[in-house]
OpenMM code with the backbone's topology and positions (N, CA, C; nanometers):
from openmm import Vec3, app, unit

residues = "SER GLU ILE SER GLU ASP GLU MET THR TYR ALA LEU VAL SER ALA SER SER MET ALA ASP GLY TYR LEU SER ARG ARG TYR GLY LEU PRO LEU LYS SER TRP SER TYR ASP LEU ILE GLN ALA VAL CYS ASP ILE ALA GLY TYR LEU LEU ILE LYS ARG ASN GLY PHE ASN PRO GLU VAL TYR ASP ALA ASN TRP VAL SER LYS TYR ASN ALA ALA LEU ARG TRP LEU ASP ASP VAL GLY ASN ARG ARG ILE HIS PRO VAL LEU VAL ASP ALA GLY HIS PRO LEU VAL PRO TYR ALA GLY ASP THR ASN VAL LEU ASP ASP PRO ARG SER TRP GLY LEU VAL MET GLY SER ARG PRO TRP GLY ALA GLY THR TYR ARG SER PHE ARG".split()
positions = [
    Vec3(-4.0921, -0.6240, -10.0945),
    Vec3(-3.9797, -0.7494, -9.9895),
    Vec3(-3.9888, -0.8208, -10.0427),
    Vec3(-3.9340, -0.9324, -10.0296),
    Vec3(-3.9491, -1.0572, -10.0570),
    Vec3(-3.9646, -1.1297, -9.9337),
    Vec3(-4.0801, -1.2124, -9.9890),
    Vec3(-4.1557, -1.3059, -9.9045),
    Vec3(-4.0724, -1.4548, -9.8750),
    Vec3(-4.0605, -1.4913, -9.7122),
    Vec3(-3.9400, -1.5839, -9.7030),
    Vec3(-4.0534, -1.7275, -9.7088),
    Vec3(-3.9388, -1.8182, -9.7101),
    Vec3(-4.0502, -1.9794, -9.7176),
    Vec3(-4.0649, -1.9775, -9.5922),
    Vec3(-4.0510, -1.9610, -9.5317),
    Vec3(-4.1078, -1.9826, -9.3586),
    Vec3(-4.2332, -1.8647, -9.3669),
    Vec3(-4.3032, -1.7430, -9.4517),
    Vec3(-4.4128, -1.7067, -9.4810),
    Vec3(-4.5131, -1.7617, -9.5102),
    Vec3(-4.4581, -1.8255, -9.6939),
    Vec3(-4.5098, -1.9123, -9.7818),
    Vec3(-4.5631, -2.0459, -9.6953),
    Vec3(-4.4769, -2.0945, -9.6218),
    Vec3(-4.5471, -2.2087, -9.5741),
    Vec3(-4.6490, -2.1996, -9.4692),
    Vec3(-4.6606, -2.0760, -9.3582),
    Vec3(-4.7114, -2.0250, -9.3138),
    Vec3(-4.8730, -2.0049, -9.3905),
    Vec3(-4.8546, -1.9180, -9.4668),
    Vec3(-4.9879, -1.8866, -9.5363),
    Vec3(-5.0530, -2.0016, -9.6119),
    Vec3(-4.9701, -2.1128, -9.6689),
    Vec3(-5.0307, -2.2686, -9.6716),
    Vec3(-5.0933, -2.3525, -9.6400),
    Vec3(-5.0274, -2.3235, -9.4557),
    Vec3(-5.1242, -2.3987, -9.3749),
    Vec3(-5.2632, -2.2937, -9.3210),
    Vec3(-5.2289, -2.1976, -9.3324),
    Vec3(-5.3551, -2.1171, -9.2705),
    Vec3(-5.4403, -2.1663, -9.4038),
    Vec3(-5.4165, -2.1260, -9.5353),
    Vec3(-5.5153, -2.1272, -9.6033),
    Vec3(-5.5551, -2.2751, -9.5777),
    Vec3(-5.4897, -2.3881, -9.5592),
    Vec3(-5.5323, -2.5387, -9.5680),
    Vec3(-5.6213, -2.5374, -9.4530),
    Vec3(-5.6097, -2.4662, -9.3330),
    Vec3(-5.7041, -2.4959, -9.2504),
    Vec3(-5.8147, -2.4294, -9.2434),
    Vec3(-5.7874, -2.3351, -9.2950),
    Vec3(-5.9202, -2.2454, -9.3383),
    Vec3(-6.0396, -2.3422, -9.4325),
    Vec3(-5.9400, -2.3491, -9.5436),
    Vec3(-6.0093, -2.5138, -9.5872),
    Vec3(-6.1047, -2.5951, -9.5179),
    Vec3(-6.0479, -2.6718, -9.4513),
    Vec3(-6.0412, -2.7730, -9.3781),
    Vec3(-6.1910, -2.7539, -9.2917),
    Vec3(-6.2097, -2.6467, -9.2492),
    Vec3(-6.3090, -2.5784, -9.1620),
    Vec3(-6.4379, -2.5816, -9.2723),
    Vec3(-6.4389, -2.5539, -9.4134),
    Vec3(-6.5387, -2.5358, -9.5011),
    Vec3(-6.5934, -2.6709, -9.5210),
    Vec3(-6.4704, -2.8303, -9.5584),
    Vec3(-6.4653, -2.9168, -9.6185),
    Vec3(-6.5056, -3.0256, -9.4988),
    Vec3(-6.5118, -2.9910, -9.3773),
    Vec3(-6.5660, -3.0660, -9.2851),
    Vec3(-6.6865, -3.1015, -9.2354),
    Vec3(-6.7207, -3.0348, -9.3226),
    Vec3(-6.8711, -2.9919, -9.2962),
    Vec3(-6.9377, -3.1033, -9.3794),
    Vec3(-6.8619, -3.1570, -9.5159),
    Vec3(-6.9391, -3.2515, -9.5755),
    Vec3(-6.8197, -3.3819, -9.5597),
    Vec3(-6.6963, -3.3726, -9.5954),
    Vec3(-6.5873, -3.4849, -9.5862),
    Vec3(-6.5495, -3.5305, -9.4263),
    Vec3(-6.5252, -3.6333, -9.4304),
    Vec3(-6.4045, -3.6726, -9.3139),
    Vec3(-6.2700, -3.6442, -9.3839),
    Vec3(-6.2044, -3.5863, -9.2760),
    Vec3(-6.0485, -3.5191, -9.2785),
    Vec3(-5.9709, -3.6177, -9.2120),
    Vec3(-5.8616, -3.6571, -9.2485),
    Vec3(-5.7989, -3.5662, -9.4087),
    Vec3(-5.8313, -3.6680, -9.5216),
    Vec3(-5.8368, -3.5644, -9.6435),
    Vec3(-5.8707, -3.6552, -9.7523),
    Vec3(-5.7583, -3.7346, -9.8133),
    Vec3(-5.7807, -3.7794, -9.8884),
    Vec3(-5.7282, -3.8802, -9.9263),
    Vec3(-5.6148, -3.8869, -10.0680),
    Vec3(-5.7336, -3.7834, -10.1377),
    Vec3(-5.6824, -3.7065, -10.2713),
    Vec3(-5.7970, -3.6079, -10.2977),
    Vec3(-5.7575, -3.5033, -10.3750),
    Vec3(-5.8091, -3.3949, -10.4232),
    Vec3(-5.7758, -3.3472, -10.5895),
    Vec3(-5.8686, -3.2542, -10.6058),
    Vec3(-5.8227, -3.1935, -10.7404),
    Vec3(-5.8011, -3.1227, -10.7354),
    Vec3(-5.7687, -3.0444, -10.8662),
    Vec3(-5.6536, -2.8939, -10.8819),
    Vec3(-5.7466, -2.7746, -10.8432),
    Vec3(-5.8439, -2.7852, -10.8571),
    Vec3(-5.9715, -2.7177, -10.8092),
    Vec3(-5.9689, -2.6523, -10.6778),
    Vec3(-5.9188, -2.7883, -10.5464),
    Vec3(-5.9098, -2.7579, -10.4358),
    Vec3(-5.7669, -2.7018, -10.3958),
    Vec3(-5.7140, -2.7197, -10.4941),
    Vec3(-5.5584, -2.6796, -10.5054),
    Vec3(-5.5678, -2.5287, -10.5649),
    Vec3(-5.5980, -2.5194, -10.6367),
    Vec3(-5.6097, -2.3656, -10.6997),
    Vec3(-5.6702, -2.2671, -10.5552),
    Vec3(-5.7746, -2.3407, -10.4767),
    Vec3(-5.8970, -2.2599, -10.3851),
    Vec3(-5.7422, -2.2267, -10.2966),
    Vec3(-5.6526, -2.3003, -10.2378),
    Vec3(-5.5871, -2.3292, -10.1270),
    Vec3(-5.4483, -2.2324, -10.1647),
    Vec3(-5.4167, -2.2169, -10.2750),
    Vec3(-5.3384, -2.1182, -10.3458),
    Vec3(-5.3524, -1.9795, -10.3270),
    Vec3(-5.4934, -1.9354, -10.3669),
    Vec3(-5.5713, -1.8257, -10.3896),
    Vec3(-5.5616, -1.7622, -10.2868),
    Vec3(-5.6205, -1.8562, -10.1559),
    Vec3(-5.6382, -1.8006, -9.9904),
    Vec3(-5.4589, -1.7503, -9.9427),
    Vec3(-5.3994, -1.8573, -10.0013),
    Vec3(-5.2706, -1.7994, -9.9427),
    Vec3(-5.2149, -1.6905, -9.9648),
    Vec3(-5.2244, -1.7174, -10.1100),
    Vec3(-5.1931, -1.5704, -10.1679),
    Vec3(-5.2116, -1.4591, -10.1487),
    Vec3(-5.3380, -1.4344, -10.0895),
    Vec3(-5.4536, -1.3609, -10.0334),
    Vec3(-5.3745, -1.3122, -9.9173),
    Vec3(-5.3390, -1.3951, -9.8609),
    Vec3(-5.2973, -1.3820, -9.6875),
    Vec3(-5.1389, -1.3130, -9.7250),
    Vec3(-5.0315, -1.3734, -9.8032),
    Vec3(-4.9401, -1.3156, -9.7863),
    Vec3(-4.9218, -1.1772, -9.8392),
    Vec3(-4.9994, -1.1301, -9.9465),
    Vec3(-5.0171, -0.9749, -10.0149),
    Vec3(-5.0871, -0.9354, -9.8906),
    Vec3(-5.1706, -0.9659, -9.8073),
    Vec3(-5.2199, -0.8615, -9.7134),
    Vec3(-5.1103, -0.8717, -9.5492),
    Vec3(-5.0634, -0.9625, -9.5969),
    Vec3(-4.9647, -0.9392, -9.4461),
    Vec3(-4.8574, -0.8499, -9.4999),
    Vec3(-4.7936, -0.8504, -9.6085),
    Vec3(-4.7276, -0.7322, -9.6603),
    Vec3(-4.7582, -0.5925, -9.6837),
    Vec3(-4.8666, -0.5985, -9.7027),
    Vec3(-4.9373, -0.4145, -9.7419),
    Vec3(-4.9668, -0.4609, -9.8451),
    Vec3(-5.1367, -0.4048, -9.8612),
    Vec3(-5.0973, -0.3852, -10.0196),
    Vec3(-5.2409, -0.2828, -10.0302),
    Vec3(-5.2956, -0.2564, -10.1551),
    Vec3(-5.3766, -0.1439, -10.1764),
    Vec3(-5.4920, -0.2032, -10.2827),
    Vec3(-5.5982, -0.2921, -10.2187),
    Vec3(-5.7038, -0.3724, -10.3176),
    Vec3(-5.7909, -0.2547, -10.4294),
    Vec3(-5.7576, -0.1113, -10.4108),
    Vec3(-5.8326, -0.0358, -10.4716),
    Vec3(-5.7401, 0.0110, -10.5816),
    Vec3(-5.6219, -0.0303, -10.6221),
    Vec3(-5.5457, -0.0192, -10.7168),
    Vec3(-5.5013, -0.1073, -10.7966),
    Vec3(-5.4089, -0.1697, -10.7825),
    Vec3(-5.3400, -0.2689, -10.8419),
    Vec3(-5.3671, -0.4433, -10.7506),
    Vec3(-5.4337, -0.4293, -10.6523),
    Vec3(-5.4430, -0.5514, -10.5286),
    Vec3(-5.5536, -0.6079, -10.5521),
    Vec3(-5.6412, -0.5586, -10.6389),
    Vec3(-5.7843, -0.5853, -10.6543),
    Vec3(-5.8022, -0.7169, -10.6630),
    Vec3(-5.7062, -0.7654, -10.7797),
    Vec3(-5.7228, -0.9293, -10.8430),
    Vec3(-5.7248, -1.0131, -10.6908),
    Vec3(-5.5980, -1.0267, -10.6517),
    Vec3(-5.5836, -1.0794, -10.5216),
    Vec3(-5.7308, -1.1180, -10.4285),
    Vec3(-5.7841, -0.9538, -10.3825),
    Vec3(-5.9398, -0.9978, -10.3225),
    Vec3(-6.0238, -1.1193, -10.3904),
    Vec3(-6.0409, -1.0620, -10.5104),
    Vec3(-6.1510, -1.1279, -10.5994),
    Vec3(-6.1233, -1.2569, -10.6511),
    Vec3(-6.0108, -1.3142, -10.6238),
    Vec3(-5.9831, -1.4458, -10.5853),
    Vec3(-6.0249, -1.5062, -10.4684),
    Vec3(-5.9561, -1.4482, -10.3475),
    Vec3(-5.9621, -1.4876, -10.2198),
    Vec3(-6.1086, -1.4729, -10.1889),
    Vec3(-6.2222, -1.3984, -10.2572),
    Vec3(-6.3479, -1.3868, -10.2472),
    Vec3(-6.3953, -1.5396, -10.2821),
    Vec3(-6.3871, -1.5548, -10.4343),
    Vec3(-6.3997, -1.6607, -10.5114),
    Vec3(-6.3735, -1.8399, -10.4560),
    Vec3(-6.2768, -1.8375, -10.3905),
    Vec3(-6.2553, -1.9519, -10.3514),
    Vec3(-6.2797, -1.9632, -10.2112),
    Vec3(-6.3104, -1.8562, -10.1716),
    Vec3(-6.3918, -1.8883, -10.0208),
    Vec3(-6.5509, -1.8752, -10.0544),
    Vec3(-6.5788, -1.8572, -10.1734),
    Vec3(-6.7352, -1.8866, -10.2215),
    Vec3(-6.7094, -2.0190, -10.3134),
    Vec3(-6.6010, -2.0663, -10.3499),
    Vec3(-6.6242, -2.2006, -10.4184),
    Vec3(-6.6364, -2.3341, -10.2806),
    Vec3(-6.5280, -2.2724, -10.1832),
    Vec3(-6.5314, -2.3847, -10.0537),
    Vec3(-6.6648, -2.3672, -9.9949),
    Vec3(-6.7329, -2.2893, -10.0075),
    Vec3(-6.8663, -2.2963, -9.9136),
    Vec3(-6.9509, -2.3302, -10.0187),
    Vec3(-6.8973, -2.3521, -10.1558),
    Vec3(-7.0593, -2.4005, -10.1988),
    Vec3(-7.0340, -2.5646, -10.2043),
    Vec3(-6.8718, -2.5941, -10.2110),
    Vec3(-6.8505, -2.7223, -10.1387),
    Vec3(-6.8886, -2.7920, -10.0539),
    Vec3(-6.8960, -2.7136, -9.9504),
    Vec3(-6.8921, -2.7859, -9.7760),
    Vec3(-7.0709, -2.7593, -9.7761),
    Vec3(-7.1376, -2.7132, -9.8555),
    Vec3(-7.3075, -2.7243, -9.8719),
    Vec3(-7.3216, -2.7946, -10.0055),
    Vec3(-7.2428, -2.8622, -10.0613),
    Vec3(-7.3251, -2.9763, -10.1139),
    Vec3(-7.3658, -2.9015, -10.2759),
    Vec3(-7.3566, -2.7649, -10.3378),
    Vec3(-7.4072, -2.7232, -10.4001),
    Vec3(-7.2857, -2.7483, -10.5437),
    Vec3(-7.1573, -2.7650, -10.4991),
    Vec3(-7.0675, -2.8067, -10.5952),
    Vec3(-6.9872, -2.9389, -10.5403),
    Vec3(-6.9423, -3.0344, -10.6618),
    Vec3(-6.9773, -3.1444, -10.6612),
    Vec3(-6.7902, -3.1897, -10.6923),
    Vec3(-6.6838, -3.1292, -10.6636),
    Vec3(-6.5489, -3.1946, -10.7180),
    Vec3(-6.4680, -3.3318, -10.6368),
    Vec3(-6.4086, -3.3358, -10.7287),
    Vec3(-6.3542, -3.5259, -10.7054),
    Vec3(-6.2263, -3.4970, -10.6203),
    Vec3(-6.2944, -3.5294, -10.4893),
    Vec3(-6.2559, -3.5336, -10.3611),
    Vec3(-6.2552, -3.6856, -10.2921),
    Vec3(-6.1893, -3.7260, -10.2535),
    Vec3(-6.1610, -3.8515, -10.1465),
    Vec3(-6.1364, -3.8475, -10.0230),
    Vec3(-6.2480, -3.8610, -9.9271),
    Vec3(-6.2034, -3.8502, -9.7950),
    Vec3(-6.1263, -3.9677, -9.6780),
    Vec3(-6.1105, -3.9667, -9.6306),
    Vec3(-6.0437, -4.0530, -9.5048),
    Vec3(-6.1614, -4.1081, -9.4254),
    Vec3(-6.1848, -4.0080, -9.3904),
    Vec3(-6.3006, -4.0673, -9.2754),
    Vec3(-6.4479, -4.1546, -9.2589),
    Vec3(-6.5036, -4.1545, -9.3726),
    Vec3(-6.6294, -4.2350, -9.4244),
    Vec3(-6.5503, -4.3600, -9.4307),
    Vec3(-6.6182, -4.4885, -9.3703),
    Vec3(-6.5225, -4.6071, -9.4547),
    Vec3(-6.6612, -4.6720, -9.5424),
    Vec3(-6.6045, -4.7325, -9.6227),
    Vec3(-6.7245, -4.8076, -9.7205),
    Vec3(-6.7741, -4.8768, -9.6852),
    Vec3(-6.9014, -4.9283, -9.7164),
    Vec3(-7.0010, -5.0331, -9.6771),
    Vec3(-6.9365, -5.1676, -9.6761),
    Vec3(-6.9009, -5.2855, -9.6461),
    Vec3(-6.8653, -5.3310, -9.6747),
    Vec3(-6.9489, -5.4544, -9.7557),
    Vec3(-6.8930, -5.5354, -9.8317),
    Vec3(-6.9690, -5.6157, -9.9634),
    Vec3(-7.1154, -5.7116, -9.8455),
    Vec3(-7.2045, -5.7203, -9.9013),
    Vec3(-7.2886, -5.7941, -9.8087),
    Vec3(-7.2779, -5.9270, -9.7931),
    Vec3(-7.1495, -5.9817, -9.8325),
    Vec3(-7.1320, -6.1355, -9.8220),
    Vec3(-7.0238, -6.1457, -9.6989),
    Vec3(-6.9826, -6.0615, -9.6864),
    Vec3(-6.9078, -6.0739, -9.5850),
    Vec3(-6.9315, -6.1374, -9.4459),
    Vec3(-6.8795, -6.2363, -9.4053),
    Vec3(-6.8970, -6.2810, -9.2960),
    Vec3(-6.8490, -6.2810, -9.1781),
    Vec3(-6.7067, -6.2416, -9.2150),
    Vec3(-6.6161, -6.2397, -9.0967),
    Vec3(-6.6488, -6.0975, -8.9938),
    Vec3(-6.7047, -6.1105, -8.8872),
    Vec3(-6.7236, -6.0124, -8.7834),
    Vec3(-6.6177, -5.9200, -8.7752),
    Vec3(-6.4966, -5.9603, -8.7116),
    Vec3(-6.3786, -5.8825, -8.6692),
    Vec3(-6.3467, -5.8173, -8.7815),
    Vec3(-6.3556, -5.8229, -8.9105),
    Vec3(-6.3135, -5.7305, -9.0329),
    Vec3(-6.4339, -5.6849, -9.0342),
    Vec3(-6.5860, -5.6428, -8.9609),
    Vec3(-6.6573, -5.5457, -8.9758),
    Vec3(-6.7141, -5.4844, -8.8432),
    Vec3(-6.6504, -5.4182, -8.8030),
    Vec3(-6.6418, -5.3585, -8.6786),
    Vec3(-6.8040, -5.2912, -8.6456),
    Vec3(-6.8569, -5.2564, -8.7544),
    Vec3(-6.9877, -5.1609, -8.7297),
    Vec3(-7.0809, -5.2618, -8.7536),
    Vec3(-7.0658, -5.3757, -8.7618),
    Vec3(-7.1951, -5.4952, -8.8057),
    Vec3(-7.2777, -5.4536, -8.9247),
    Vec3(-7.1487, -5.3708, -9.0192),
    Vec3(-7.2710, -5.3190, -9.1324),
    Vec3(-7.3213, -5.4551, -9.2030),
    Vec3(-7.2309, -5.5670, -9.1730),
    Vec3(-7.3165, -5.7209, -9.2536),
    Vec3(-7.4327, -5.7493, -9.2014),
    Vec3(-7.4284, -5.7535, -9.0834),
    Vec3(-7.5753, -5.7556, -9.0509),
    Vec3(-7.6919, -5.6609, -9.0799),
    Vec3(-7.6993, -5.5693, -9.1297),
    Vec3(-7.7477, -5.4813, -9.1839),
    Vec3(-7.8215, -5.5077, -9.3213),
    Vec3(-7.6910, -5.5713, -9.3889),
    Vec3(-7.6640, -5.6018, -9.5271),
    Vec3(-7.7108, -5.7093, -9.5663),
    Vec3(-7.7598, -5.8126, -9.4830),
    Vec3(-7.8187, -5.9486, -9.4987),
    Vec3(-7.7053, -6.0535, -9.4709),
    Vec3(-7.5633, -6.0004, -9.4167),
    Vec3(-7.4860, -6.1236, -9.4121),
    Vec3(-7.5477, -6.2092, -9.2614),
    Vec3(-7.5413, -6.3466, -9.2652),
    Vec3(-7.5544, -6.3923, -9.1409),
    Vec3(-7.4730, -6.4736, -9.0825),
    Vec3(-7.3520, -6.4341, -9.0117),
    Vec3(-7.1874, -6.4789, -8.9646),
    Vec3(-7.2498, -6.6159, -8.8841),
    Vec3(-7.3571, -6.6238, -8.7871),
    Vec3(-7.3637, -6.7182, -8.7065),
    Vec3(-7.4615, -6.8138, -8.7821),
    Vec3(-7.5078, -6.8118, -8.9231),
    Vec3(-7.6034, -6.8734, -8.9373),
    Vec3(-7.7671, -6.8414, -8.9118),
    Vec3(-7.8198, -6.9089, -9.0029),
    Vec3(-7.9594, -6.8902, -9.0713),
    Vec3(-8.0838, -6.8914, -8.9139),
    Vec3(-8.0022, -6.9638, -8.8522),
    Vec3(-8.0827, -7.0046, -8.7293),
    Vec3(-8.1064, -6.8768, -8.6002),
    Vec3(-8.0323, -6.8853, -8.6247),
    Vec3(-7.9518, -6.7684, -8.4926),
    Vec3(-8.0675, -6.6084, -8.5031),
    Vec3(-8.1269, -6.6156, -8.6224),
    Vec3(-8.2207, -6.5004, -8.5951),
    Vec3(-8.3700, -6.5715, -8.5611),
    Vec3(-8.4336, -6.4593, -8.4970),
    Vec3(-8.5581, -6.5162, -8.4696),
    Vec3(-8.6861, -6.4578, -8.5134),
    Vec3(-8.8023, -6.4636, -8.5392),
    Vec3(-8.8807, -6.4101, -8.5894),
    Vec3(-8.9939, -6.3345, -8.5055),
    Vec3(-9.0035, -6.1592, -8.5077),
    Vec3(-9.0732, -6.1872, -8.3678),
    Vec3(-9.2125, -6.1339, -8.4183),
    Vec3(-9.2692, -6.2005, -8.4102),
    Vec3(-9.4086, -6.1876, -8.4628),
    Vec3(-9.4964, -6.1998, -8.3421),
] * unit.nanometer
topology = app.Topology()
chain = topology.addChain("A")
for resn in residues:
    res = topology.addResidue(resn, chain)
    for name in ("N", "CA", "C"):
        topology.addAtom(name, app.Element.getBySymbol(name[0]), res)
């Protein structure tokens, strides 16, 4: 039987959601950019979900889909547990600002204070000896 575009979209969304579960252990989501190995893992999972929905025989000719699915889940688990380091850029973890940044409004987490920036002048900080 032929697979509809809606079924393909559903499988890709489901596979992406499954991948997010693994990736969220390590990265802030959504990702800004990702490598082809993540795309391949999501596609392998989606392919397996489509084959499984339409009925398949893993002992005869569909074993390749099962092995690809299992390999994709292992890869995602390894990424989430920091055993593999793909090229991914997340959007959830802001970069630490430059230490010389003195604009407090641009530094809502006050990293400048931690990094040594003194926006109110050197006399503001007192010694606690």
